[in-house]
N, C-alpha and C positions, 0 to 999 in steps of 0.2 A: 449320587451316591452315598451309603447310609454308612457309617465308622463300626464295626462289631465292638462289644463289652469284654472285654477279655474276665472282666469281675463280676460280671451279670449271672442270676441264678441259671439265667434259661444257656443252655449251652452252644457253641459257638457253631457247632454244624446245626442247630435248632435258628439260630439266629440267622445264618446265610440263606438256609432254605426258606426263611419270609422274605428273606433280600431279594433272592432270583423270585421268587413267587412275585412279588409285587412290583418290580420292573416288567414282568412279562404282562401281568395285570393292566398296568399302566400304560403300556406300550413304548415302555423303552427297550424290551425286545419282544419285538413282532413275529406271529407264525413265521416259521422259515429261515429265523435267522438263527446265523450262527451263535455260542456261547465262548467265552473266553475260553481257553486252555486251563488245565489245573496249575500251572506256574504264574499267569498271569492274575488269576484270582485270586492265589495264598497270596503273592507280593501285594496285589491292592487291599486284602483284607488284613493283610498280618496277623495270616493263620497257616496251618500247616498243610501241605499236598494232601496229607490222608484225609482230613475233615472236609475239604473240599472234594474229594475222588468220593466221600461218603456220601455226600449232599445232592453231589450228581448222581449219582448212583442212585438215590432214594427218588429223585424229578424223575430220573428215566421209567423207573418201576411203577410210578403211579402216572405213565403217560403223558408227564407234560413237556419231557424233553424227549428227544430221541436221538441215539448214536449213528451215526453214519461210517463205518471200516473207513477209514485212511483221509477221514475227510473232517471229524471231529464232532462237535454235541450241537443239535439246534433244536429249537423251537418248534415243537410239533405242530403241522398245519391245524388247522378246524376243520373237520371233513366236511363237505354242504353236502346238507341232507334232504334227498327229492320229497320233493311234496306229495303225500297224497292225491291228492286234488286235483295236479297236473297232470291227467291223462298220461300220462308217459312222455309227456313233449320235457326234454331238456330246458330248452328253453324257456318254456313256460315256467321251468321248476326254479328255474337262474333269475329273472325275474322278478317271481315271488320273494324272493331272500333279496331282494334289491340287490343282485349281483348283478356282473356281466357278462352274457355267455357269448363267445365264438366259436367258428367252428375253421378247420384251415382242410381244403382236400389234398389229401397226400396222391390220391390219383384214381380216375375212371376209365374203367376198359373193360373188355367186350372178352370173354375165354371162355375156353370150356368150362363143364358146369363140374365144381369139385364133388369128389366121390363124396364126403358129408353131408349134402343135399340131397344125395338121393335120387336125383333129376328130376323133381318135384317141380322145377320151373323150366327143365328143357333141358335141349344139349349144351348150348350156349346160356350164357348168363352175362347180364351188366354188372360188374361187381365196381363197389364204390366204398375207398377207405376214406374215414375221416375223424380226425384228431379234434374232439370234443375238449374246449378248455373253459374254466371259470375265474373271473379277473385275470385274462391271461394266464392261469396255471395251467397245465395241461391235466387232465383227469380221463378221458378213456377215449380209446383207439376204438372205432367203430366200422364195422365190414358189414356193409349191405349188399344185399343178391336179389336182381330181379330179373323178370322175364328179357331177355335180350329183343324184345318186340320194343319195349319201351325206352324207342329209342331219342326220345325227347329229354332222359337224363343225360345224355353227349353231349346236350347243346343246350343245355342250362346252367347258368352261374351260381351251384351248389350252396357257395356260402354264408350268402342271407336267406337262404326260403326253405321253408318247411317239406319235410319229404312225403308227409300226409297230407298236408295244399296242395303240392304239385304233383300228387299221383291221382289225386281225387278231380282238382280240373280238368287234367289228362286223359282219363279213364271212365270217370263217375264211381270209381270204386273208392268207399270212403274205409281208413281201416276203424274196427271196431272192435274186434277181438284180438287177442291174441297168445300165445302158450308158450309161457317161459321155463328154461329149465335152468339151473344154476350148477356149477360147482367150480372149485379153486384150479386152478393153472398157472403155470409159470410163464414170466416174459419172457417172449424170443428178445433176440438182440434189437431186428426191426422196432418192435411193441417198447424194448428198455429204452431206445435212443430217443423216442418221440416221446415216452412220457416221463423223460428225464430220472429212471429208478435203474435201480441195480439188474444186469441179468439177471434171470429166475427169480427177480423178484414173484411173490404173490401176489397172482392179481383174481378178483370175479370175474368170470366169464357169465354172460345172462345172454341166451340162445333165443330166440322167440320167431314162431311162426305169424305172421301178420296177419290178419286176416277179415274181410267185410262182415257182413252182419249175418249175408247168408253162409258162412265158414270157407267163400274162398278165397284159397292162398294166395295172398297179393305179393310179399316178399317175404326173405328171412334175413334178418338182421342177429349180428354175434357183436356182445358190448364186452371189450378188456375193462374193468374199471379197477384205480388204485385208489384202494377203498379207504386209504387216509386222507382225501382228499373230498371224494363227493361216497355218500351214501346209498345203494340203493334201494327203494322203500318198497315193499309190498304191502296193501289193501288188504285184507279177508274179512268176510261177513259171515255170523253166525247166530 
């Protein structure tokens, strides 16, 4: 920890700003770490709480720190950015970034087709809910809907298998096209618990109709992405 110089021409606020920034850049404070509160920082550096408050406010404004109501101030997580060339594969994206992907299956079940699917997959569907994590950090809640005819999905451990590959192996249908729709939604209680965020926190919803090369619908997918942790990238050609 550096000692702030009270007689320096550089203001105490600027010195503290540089000190905290240096500690973040050198890994003393890592993404997700909680920063000490105003009182400990003011005592640590022998400066006023007003100076500390203004410095922390600047770091929050610059999106280096993030305030969480009732919990404190934390180093903002660096989001994982999906690779344009990963073909939409979450696993490939993570591996290209030298990050560790993991998946938790929340549930797999046969249910009556929800109204939002408009019966495009039949009266009943297989519904799979997955939690996608990067380096053990929850980033995406994913909802997949398949025709109820695909019973092999109920028999397979889906935690370590690519749905793309499994569907092709069992049906001969290769996911080749998708139509993506984007909108901002707010976390339900269940989503908030899975992602470790607050209720009604803003999430990016990506809904996909996944089709083969002949535009035959294979399955419908909804992703609820905590964009502070994972950025969904779209490539377009002009």
